[in-house]
C-alpha positions, 0 to 999 in steps of 0.5 A: 500493530501500529495505532493512530499517532504512532511514529512509523518505524523506518523500513526499506522494501524492494521495488523494480526501481531499487530500494524504497525507504520510508524516511526518504519521503520525510516532508511528504505525506505517504499513502501505503496500501497493502493488497493481497495479490497482483492481477486479481480483480479487486487488487487491479481495480484498487491499484488502477484507482490510485493510479487514476488519481495520482496527480490529485495526491501529488497536488496534496504533497502525497506519494503512493506506494503499493505493497503485496507479498508478490515477487518483483517479477510479478510486480513488474508484469502487473505495473507494466500491464496497467502503467502504474506511476508509483512503485510496488514493494515486493514484501516477500518476507512479509516484514512490512506486512507484519509491521503494519499488522496486515498479514493475518489469518483470512477466510476465503471460499470456506478455507482459512489461510494467512495473507494480506488483509487489504488496508491503507495507511496515511503517514504524515510529513514527519513519519506519524500515522495519521489515518488507517483503513483496515479491511478495505472495500475497493469501491469508493476507497480512493475517494475516501482516502483523498477526502482526508488528505 
């Protein structure tokens, strides 16, 4: 699991616009947010909140990318439905989720299963992990992220 100050290993993920590679964004801050599933209430609210503030992030030299284990097709439908202005990585093999330590055993409605624990990471212009938010509560989260950039 990554800890603050670590250099984040380079990785590449698939989006509907092609490959997304972390190192391509050197010189910019990167927000990577992990969410459990497309088109669910909390994930939709979180993604819409990031989208609503994308210009504020851009003004702070920061790009946003969302990650879940959903397919590219599901991501395309989700993004088209809400008009997201940032890419969504389809981490179907869970390699990126595991790199960040967010693919974990979870409890939901009395049952345990493996899945993504909602988390956000701020990576600096040189690829170093600056901040992390784990077990994120959606309400007020994007404002909290913006306040530390």
